[in-house]
C-alpha positions in Angstrom: 154.5 120.9 125.2 152.9 118.3 127.1 150.8 115.7 125.3 147.4 114.9 126.7 146.0 111.7 125.1 142.0 111.4 125.8 140.0 108.1 124.3 137.0 110.3 122.6 136.8 114.0 121.3 134.4 114.9 123.7 136.1 114.1 126.3 139.6 115.6 124.9 137.5 119.0 124.8 136.4 118.7 128.4 140.0 118.4 129.2 141.5 121.1 126.8 138.9 123.6 128.1 140.1 122.9 132.1 143.7 123.4 130.6 143.3 126.3 128.9 144.1 124.8 125.4 141.4 126.3 123.8 143.3 126.9 120.1 141.3 124.1 117.9 144.4 122.7 115.7 144.0 119.4 112.9 143.3 116.7 115.5 144.2 118.3 118.8 143.6 121.5 120.6 146.6 123.5 121.9 147.2 125.9 124.7 149.0 126.8 128.0 151.6 124.4 127.6 149.7 121.6 126.3 148.3 119.7 123.6 145.1 117.6 124.1 144.6 114.8 121.3 142.1 112.1 121.3 141.4 108.4 119.7 138.2 107.1 118.7 138.2 103.9 121.2 140.2 101.6 119.7 142.9 103.0 116.9 144.8 99.1 117.0 144.0 95.6 117.3 145.8 92.5 117.4 147.3 91.6 114.3 145.5 88.5 112.6 146.5 85.1 111.2 147.8 86.2 107.9 149.8 89.0 109.2 152.2 86.7 110.9 152.2 84.1 107.6 150.4 84.1 104.5 149.3 80.4 104.5 147.4 81.4 107.8 144.6 83.2 105.8 143.2 79.6 104.8 141.1 78.2 108.0 142.4 74.4 106.7 142.7 72.5 109.6 146.4 71.7 109.1 147.4 75.3 109.4 145.4 75.0 113.2 146.3 76.0 116.0 147.8 79.2 115.2 150.1 80.5 118.2 152.0 83.3 116.7 155.8 83.5 118.4 155.2 86.9 119.7 152.1 88.9 119.1 151.8 91.8 117.4 149.4 95.1 117.0 148.2 97.2 113.8 146.5 99.9 113.5 142.4 99.5 112.3 142.4 99.8 108.5 140.3 102.9 108.7 141.6 105.9 106.6 140.0 108.5 109.2 142.0 106.1 112.0 145.1 106.3 109.9 144.8 110.1 109.9 144.3 110.5 113.5 147.2 108.3 114.5 149.8 109.9 112.1 148.5 113.6 114.3 149.4 111.3 117.5 152.4 109.7 116.3 154.1 113.6 115.2 152.9 114.8 118.7 154.4 112.2 120.8 157.6 112.4 118.7 157.5 116.7 119.5 156.4 116.6 123.1 158.4 116.4 126.5 155.9 114.6 128.3 152.6 112.3 127.8 149.5 112.1 130.0 147.8 109.3 129.6 144.0 110.7 129.8 142.1 107.2 128.5 139.4 106.0 130.5 140.1 105.0 133.8 139.7 101.2 133.4 141.7 98.0 131.9 140.3 98.8 128.2 140.8 102.3 128.4 144.6 101.6 129.4 144.9 99.0 126.9 143.5 101.3 123.9 146.0 104.2 125.0 149.1 101.7 125.5 148.6 100.2 122.3 148.8 103.3 120.5 151.5 104.7 122.2 153.5 101.4 121.5 152.3 101.8 118.0 153.6 105.3 117.9 157.1 104.4 119.5 156.5 106.6 122.4 159.5 106.7 124.5 158.7 109.9 126.2 158.1 110.3 130.3 154.5 109.5 131.0 151.7 110.1 133.8 148.2 109.0 134.1 145.2 110.8 134.6 142.9 108.5 136.7 139.4 110.7 137.5 135.8 109.1 137.9 134.0 111.6 136.6 134.4 114.3 133.9 133.3 117.7 136.2 135.1 120.4 135.9 136.6 120.3 139.5 137.4 116.5 139.1 139.5 117.0 135.7 141.2 119.8 137.8 141.4 117.6 140.9 143.1 114.6 138.4 145.6 117.1 137.1 146.6 117.9 140.5 147.5 114.4 141.7 148.8 112.6 138.4 149.7 109.7 138.9 153.0 107.6 137.6 151.9 105.2 134.4 154.2 102.6 136.2 151.2 102.5 138.9 149.2 100.9 136.0 151.5 98.7 134.5 149.4 95.4 135.6 146.3 97.1 134.8 147.7 97.1 130.9 149.4 93.5 131.6 145.8 92.0 132.5 144.3 93.9 129.5 146.9 93.0 127.1 146.5 89.0 128.7 142.9 89.2 128.2 143.1 90.6 124.3 145.9 87.5 123.6 143.7 85.2 125.7 140.5 85.9 123.5 142.3 86.2 120.3 144.1 82.6 120.8 140.7 80.8 122.2 138.6 83.2 119.8 140.2 82.7 116.2 141.3 78.7 116.8 138.4 77.2 117.8 135.7 79.2 115.4 138.3 77.7 112.8 138.2 74.6 113.9 134.7 74.0 114.8 133.5 75.8 111.7 135.7 73.7 109.7 134.8 70.3 111.5 131.2 70.9 111.8 130.0 74.0 109.9 129.7 71.9 106.5 130.4 74.8 104.5 126.9 76.6 105.5 128.7 79.5 107.5 131.0 80.6 110.6 130.4 78.9 114.0 132.1 81.4 116.2 133.5 80.2 119.6 134.7 82.7 122.3 136.3 82.6 125.8 132.9 84.2 127.1 130.3 83.9 124.7 130.4 80.2 124.5 129.7 79.6 128.4 127.3 82.0 128.5 125.6 80.5 125.7 125.6 77.0 127.4 124.1 78.5 130.4 121.1 79.5 128.2 120.9 75.8 126.3 121.1 74.0 130.1 118.2 76.0 131.3 116.3 75.0 128.3 117.3 72.1 128.5 116.1 72.3 132.0 112.7 73.4 131.0 112.2 70.9 128.2 112.4 67.8 130.2 110.6 69.4 133.1 107.0 67.1 134.0 104.5 69.3 135.1 102.9 67.7 137.8 99.4 67.9 139.9 99.2 68.8 143.8 97.2 69.3 146.6 97.3 71.6 149.6 95.3 71.6 152.7 94.3 75.5 153.9 92.2 76.7 156.2 90.6 80.0 157.5 90.2 81.0 160.8 89.4 84.6 162.0 89.8 85.8 158.6 93.3 84.5 158.0 94.0 82.1 155.7 96.4 79.1 156.9 98.3 76.6 155.0 99.0 73.0 156.0 102.8 72.9 157.5 103.0 69.2 155.9 104.5 67.8 152.3 102.1 68.5 149.1 99.5 66.2 148.5 99.9 64.0 145.1 96.6 62.5 144.9 93.1 64.1 145.2 91.7 61.4 147.0 94.1 61.9 149.9 93.4 66.0 149.8 89.8 65.0 150.1 90.5 62.4 153.2 92.4 65.2 154.8 88.9 68.0 154.3 86.9 65.4 156.1 89.3 65.1 158.6 89.8 68.7 159.3 85.8 69.5 159.3 85.7 67.3 162.1 88.0 69.2 164.5 88.8 72.9 165.9 91.7 75.0 165.4 93.5 75.7 167.7 96.5 78.3 168.2 99.6 76.8 169.5 102.0 79.6 169.0 102.1 83.2 168.2 105.2 85.2 167.7 106.1 89.1 166.6 109.7 89.9 166.0 110.5 93.1 164.8 113.2 93.8 162.2 115.0 95.2 159.7 115.4 95.8 156.1 118.5 96.7 154.9 118.6 99.5 152.4 119.5 98.8 148.7 123.1 98.7 147.7 124.6 101.4 145.1 125.0 100.3 141.7 127.3 98.9 140.1 127.0 98.4 136.2 125.2 95.3 135.9 123.1 95.8 139.1 122.2 99.0 136.6 121.5 97.1 133.7 119.5 94.4 135.6 117.2 97.3 137.3 116.9 98.8 133.8 115.7 95.4 132.1 113.4 94.7 135.3 111.9 97.9 135.2 111.8 99.3 131.9 112.8 96.4 129.5 116.1 98.0 128.2 118.7 95.7 126.5 121.9 95.7 128.7 123.7 97.2 125.6 121.1 100.2 125.8 121.7 100.8 129.5 125.3 100.7 128.9 125.1 103.6 126.2 122.6 105.6 128.3 124.6 105.5 131.4 128.0 106.4 129.4 126.3 109.4 128.0 124.9 110.4 130.9 129.0 110.1 132.3 129.8 112.1 129.1 127.7 114.6 130.0 128.8 114.9 133.6 126.0 113.8 135.5 127.0 110.7 136.9 130.5 108.9 137.6 132.3 106.5 135.9 130.1 103.4 134.2 132.1 100.4 133.8 132.4 99.5 137.2 131.9 96.1 139.4 131.7 97.5 143.0 128.6 98.6 145.1 130.7 101.0 147.3 132.4 104.4 147.5 135.8 105.2 148.7 135.9 106.7 152.4 137.9 110.0 151.0 134.3 110.9 149.1 132.4 111.0 152.3 132.9 114.8 152.7 131.6 115.5 149.4 128.2 113.8 149.9 126.4 116.5 151.1 127.1 118.8 148.3 126.1 116.5 145.6 122.8 116.0 147.3 122.3 120.2 147.7 122.8 120.2 144.1 120.0 117.6 143.3 117.4 120.1 143.6 114.8 118.0 141.7 114.7 115.1 144.5 114.4 117.8 147.1 111.5 116.3 148.8 113.6 113.4 149.5 117.2 115.0 150.2 116.1 117.2 152.5 115.6 115.2 155.7 119.1 114.0 155.3 120.2 117.2 155.2 119.2 118.1 158.6 122.2 115.9 160.2 125.2 114.7 159.2 125.8 112.0 156.6 126.2 108.5 158.0 129.6 107.0 157.3 128.6 103.4 157.0 130.7 100.5 156.1 128.2 99.2 154.3 128.6 102.1 151.9 132.0 103.3 152.1 134.6 100.5 152.1 138.3 101.2 150.6 138.5 97.5 150.6 135.7 97.4 148.2 136.7 99.9 146.2 140.1 99.3 143.3 139.7 101.4 140.2 136.4 102.7 140.8 133.8 103.7 143.3 130.0 102.8 142.7 128.1 104.8 140.0 126.6 108.0 141.8 125.3 111.0 140.5 127.8 114.5 140.1 127.0 117.7 141.6 126.0 119.0 138.2 122.1 118.2 137.9 120.8 116.4 134.3 119.5 119.5 132.1 116.1 119.2 129.9 117.9 118.1 127.2 118.3 114.6 128.3 116.3 111.8 126.4 113.7 110.0 128.0 115.5 106.8 128.6 118.4 109.2 129.6 116.1 110.8 132.3 114.7 107.6 133.4 118.5 105.8 134.2 119.5 109.0 135.8 116.4 108.6 138.3 117.4 104.9 139.2 121.0 106.1 140.0 119.3 109.6 141.8 117.4 107.6 144.1 119.6 104.7 144.8 122.1 107.0 145.9 119.6 108.6 147.9 118.4 106.0 149.6 121.4 104.4 150.7 121.8 107.3 153.5 118.4 107.0 154.7 117.6 104.9 158.2 116.7 101.1 158.0 113.2 100.4 156.6 111.4 98.3 160.2 109.3 95.9 159.8 107.0 93.6 162.0 107.2 89.8 161.6 104.1 87.9 163.1 104.5 83.8 162.6 101.5 81.6 164.0 101.3 78.1 164.3 98.0 76.6 164.9 97.0 72.9 164.8 93.7 71.0 163.6 93.4 67.9 165.5 97.2 66.3 164.2 97.5 68.3 161.0 99.9 71.4 162.0 99.2 74.6 160.2 101.1 78.1 159.6 100.4 81.6 158.8 102.7 84.8 158.2 102.7 88.4 157.7 104.3 91.4 157.7 103.9 95.2 158.4 106.1 98.0 157.9 106.5 100.3 161.2 108.6 102.6 159.5 109.4 102.9 155.9 113.0 104.2 156.4 114.5 104.0 152.7 111.2 102.9 151.6 110.0 106.6 151.4 112.2 107.3 148.5 110.1 104.7 146.4 106.7 105.1 148.1 105.3 107.0 145.0 106.4 104.7 142.5 104.5 102.0 140.8 105.1 98.2 141.8 106.1 96.1 139.5 104.4 92.1 138.9 106.8 91.0 141.4 106.2 93.2 143.8 102.4 93.2 143.6 102.3 89.5 144.3 104.3 89.4 147.2 102.2 92.0 148.6 99.0 89.9 147.3 100.4 87.1 150.1 101.0 89.4 152.4 98.6 89.5 155.2 97.7 91.6 158.2 97.6 89.3 161.3 95.6 89.8 164.3 96.6 89.3 167.9 96.0 85.5 168.8 96.2 83.8 172.1 97.9 80.6 172.8 95.2 78.2 173.1 92.2 79.9 171.6 90.1 77.1 169.9 87.2 78.1 167.4 85.6 77.0 164.1 87.3 77.3 160.9 86.6 76.7 157.2 89.3 74.3 155.6 89.7 74.0 152.0 91.8 72.4 149.1 94.0 74.3 146.9 94.8 72.7 143.7 97.9 73.8 141.9 100.7 72.7 139.1 104.3 72.5 139.7 106.5 75.0 137.4 109.8 74.3 135.3 112.5 76.8 135.7 112.1 80.4 134.6 113.5 81.1 131.0 116.4 83.6 131.2 115.8 87.4 130.9 118.7 89.7 130.1 118.4 90.6 133.8 118.9 87.0 135.4 121.2 86.4 132.7 123.6 89.5 133.6 123.3 88.1 137.0 123.9 84.5 136.3 127.2 85.9 134.2 128.3 87.6 137.3 128.2 84.2 139.6 129.5 81.9 137.1 126.1 80.3 136.6 125.2 80.0 140.2 121.6 81.1 141.9 122.7 83.6 144.6 119.7 86.1 146.0 122.0 87.4 148.8 123.7 90.7 147.7 126.9 90.5 150.3 127.9 87.0 148.8 127.2 88.0 145.1 129.8 91.2 145.9 132.1 87.9 147.2 131.8 86.1 143.8 132.1 88.9 141.6 136.2 87.7 141.0 134.8 84.4 139.4 132.1 85.9 137.2 132.4 85.5 133.5 133.4 88.3 131.2 133.8 92.2 132.9 130.3 94.6 133.8 131.5 96.6 130.4 131.8 93.7 128.4 128.6 91.3 129.3 126.2 93.6 127.4 128.5 92.9 123.9 128.7 89.2 124.6 124.8 89.1 124.8 124.7 90.9 121.9 127.1 89.0 120.1 124.9 85.9 120.8 122.1 87.3 118.9 123.9 89.0 116.2 125.3 84.8 115.8 121.7 83.9 115.8 122.9 81.5 118.6 119.9 83.1 120.9 116.4 85.1 120.1 114.1 86.8 122.5 110.6 85.9 122.6 109.1 88.8 124.6 111.2 89.2 127.5 112.8 85.5 127.4 115.9 84.6 126.3 116.0 81.5 124.4 118.7 79.3 122.6 117.9 78.7 118.5 118.8 75.3 117.0 122.0 76.2 115.9 122.8 77.6 119.4 121.9 73.9 121.4 123.4 72.0 118.6 126.7 74.1 119.0 126.9 73.3 122.4 126.1 70.0 122.4 128.7 69.6 119.8 131.4 70.8 122.0 132.7 68.2 124.1 135.6 69.9 126.5 134.1 71.4 129.1 137.0 74.1 129.2 135.4 75.7 126.2 131.4 75.8 128.0 132.2 75.6 131.2 130.8 78.8 133.2 132.9 77.9 136.7 135.9 77.5 134.8 136.0 80.5 132.7 135.1 82.3 135.9 138.8 80.6 137.1 140.1 82.5 134.2 138.6 85.7 135.0 139.8 85.4 138.6 143.4 85.0 137.2 143.0 88.3 135.2 142.2 89.8 138.0 145.2 88.6 139.8 147.1 90.0 137.1 145.7 93.3 138.1 147.1 92.9 141.4 150.6 91.7 140.4 149.8 88.2 142.2 150.1 86.3 138.8 152.3 86.6 135.6 150.5 87.4 132.5 152.9 84.8 130.4 151.7 82.2 132.7 148.3 82.9 131.7 148.9 83.0 128.0 151.2 79.7 128.3 148.1 78.2 129.8 145.7 79.1 127.1 148.2 78.3 124.2 148.1 74.5 126.1 144.3 74.6 126.1 144.1 75.4 122.6 146.6 73.0 121.6 145.3 70.4 123.3 142.1 71.0 121.9 142.4 71.2 118.6 143.8 67.7 118.8 140.7 66.5 120.1 138.5 68.1 118.0 140.3 67.1 114.7 140.1 63.3 116.0 136.2 63.5 116.5 133.5 62.2 114.4 132.4 64.6 112.2 129.0 66.1 112.3 126.9 69.0 110.6 125.3 71.5 112.7 121.9 73.3 111.7 122.2 76.9 110.6 119.2 79.2 111.8 120.4 81.8 109.5 119.1 81.2 105.7 118.3 84.1 103.6 114.7 84.3 103.5 113.2 85.5 100.0 112.6 88.9 101.7 116.1 89.9 101.6 116.9 88.9 98.1 114.0 91.6 97.1 115.3 94.5 99.0 118.6 94.1 96.0 116.1 95.3 93.5 116.4 99.0 94.4 120.1 99.1 94.0 120.1 98.6 90.5 118.9 102.3 89.9 120.2 103.6 93.4 124.1 102.8 93.9 124.9 104.8 97.2 128.9 104.4 98.1 128.4 105.0 102.0 131.8 104.4 102.4 132.5 107.7 101.0 130.1 109.6 103.3 131.6 111.0 106.3 129.7 110.3 109.5 127.3 113.3 110.9 128.0 113.0 114.3 131.5 112.6 114.8 132.6 114.0 111.5 135.7 112.2 111.3 134.9 108.8 110.1 133.4 107.2 107.1 129.7 105.8 106.9 129.1 101.7 106.5 125.9 100.1 105.4 125.3 96.8 107.5 122.0 94.7 107.2 119.4 96.8 109.3 121.3 99.8 109.5 123.9 102.8 108.5 126.1 103.6 111.1 129.7 105.0 111.8 132.6 102.9 110.8 133.8 103.2 114.6 130.4 102.6 116.1 131.5 101.8 119.1 133.2 105.1 120.3 130.9 107.3 118.0 127.7 105.7 118.2 125.8 106.8 115.3 123.4 104.4 113.8 120.2 105.1 111.3 117.9 102.1 111.2 116.3 101.1 107.9 113.4 100.8 110.3 112.2 103.5 112.2 109.3 104.3 114.5 107.7 101.2 112.7 108.1 102.1 108.6 110.7 100.8 107.1 113.0 103.3 105.1 114.6 102.9 101.8 118.3 103.5 101.0 117.6 106.7 99.5 115.3 108.0 102.3 118.3 107.1 104.7 120.5 108.9 102.2 118.4 112.1 102.5 118.3 111.9 106.0 122.0 111.7 106.2 123.1 114.0 103.6 120.3 116.9 103.7 119.9 116.4 107.4 116.1 115.7 107.0 113.8 113.4 104.9 110.8 114.7 102.7 107.1 114.1 104.7 106.8 110.2 104.8 103.4 108.4 106.3 102.9 105.0 107.4 105.0 105.3 111.1 103.2 102.9 113.5 105.4 103.2 116.6 106.3 106.3 117.8 106.2 107.2 121.6 103.7 110.0 120.8 101.5 108.1 118.2 102.8 110.5 115.4 101.7 108.6 112.0 103.5 111.2 109.5 106.2 113.7 109.7 109.8 114.6 108.5 112.8 112.2 109.7 115.6 114.2 111.0 118.6 113.7 113.1 118.9 115.5 116.5 121.7 117.1 118.2 122.8 114.1 119.8 122.9 111.8 116.7 119.7 110.1 117.2 116.8 110.1 114.9 113.6 111.9 115.5 110.3 112.3 114.1 109.1 115.5 113.4 105.2 116.6 112.3 106.3 119.3 110.1 
């Protein structure tokens, strides 16, 4: 029998169906010469310090740095994990060949390789590498299985990343906690999270240090067109008033008039970061939630693999584009014009040199059903419209520039007109966001002017104030992580800088959420601000290697070179060992100080403990209602699956604006629904009472029963 190992039970079911392995067994499917089993995401993790030596359990500075001679892996301590691993171990022993069907990316490769390593697999191994989970894609993938050796460098890069994060995270966290934590809490340090925090703190300091200054500008209206003086801003009102008097004494004269036709390039297809940015900008979705929605669309076969960092398609996809467009019935009004002629094979869309493991995120030929959540529908709409728009003609525009003069003072005005909307046709019916509205307001319709014409005008003074830098939003922070803190607006340049970005597209959302969880940052409306703890932590870290986005970007570049076989994984590890050793020596010799913590226990939290005296619920004894494999666990704000990262099940204590008791949550999970409840204040359909139940997708919903 051939053994296929997928990363999730749902993916295993899809593969089993295509292969004809339709006989369900305990922990796997069987049929047609195949066994198809699964992991739950990570079954294995790197060993903890105390696994190497008991004395490493202590956080005492004398035991730092912790540097194992050889890094080992272990099973995640969880009964569900251990049970599934034993099944995999037995199947590995009995099969003739293993087919790695993990997610086609660095993390997916690492997850499966660690499991196979732990299972002592010595069997021949092949790799399934697909970009969507449609039946056709799976069939095509199995028809073109790759040798496992082709992905050895991908595994080495993933393993080097994990070891690097372990070395720095374990040692720096213990070091700074013991040196500067004052026994009040843990000061978490990470290879990517700390430079990300440093960017936020730096921006905050720039805002705090900014001094607002007033300024005055001279403007004038001539033939209903507003012209601005092409001189430096005036620092005093007196100078502005003197200038105004001067303008009143002279006529306005046109000295140049130019109309240039130009083009607005089509937007690029989405990579994960660009999708997260757009979803945050348009809908306010967090990066973490956007990843959750697009991952769900991928698993439902409506979109391609999401954890990608390219905005291009492989050239061999070109023949399939027409079929995908024809299947997008809901968007027929936009696809119809494209289907009247051959789909252009533009280098701005199809470029093999810009595609490595995967292509950009696009729809599949399977259109979405009505069962999608509101959020999934909105994310799919973003992907679908962007996919259609890239095949439309450029947007043709007319740019008008007028130069005038009043006495010796030069003036300018400009305007833009859309001559042919091209790709903008796809977005014509959408509401303009605030930025677009502002830009639109600033655009003027410019009439025909003749050089040399003169006439009266209406001069005026515009008073304004300088503005500080804007705080990061989740959208702008993701962009900053992608470019290692550099401000880059040009899409082509940004594409080139991705190799030196900090973190990977798939991990950036988690990094940001970790900073929130650690209470290093907080949200104020859409803005992300550093807390006192976050600021003090960055101020305490003297070593630039720990907090520099550029240097972290260099590490990221080396990891990519490992993927390409251009850099030794051991060299990367040795460099981090040297850095950690040097860091430990320096920090231990520094003068101690105590960092403030933001997460002191509030009185409210003490009150919450009272009900537990009468109702004690052992969540770890209850099975997750979604995956039906793992046990539940209780956190501060929710009850969720112990393997939440893979399963995704979570039930918050606050639902639709109402706080539920632990007993009410227990009823929802065990009985499938709560009793009738009142007091909901934040439901999208304005329901204020009803029954909480779990949907087929494992999410809480309020029903008016």
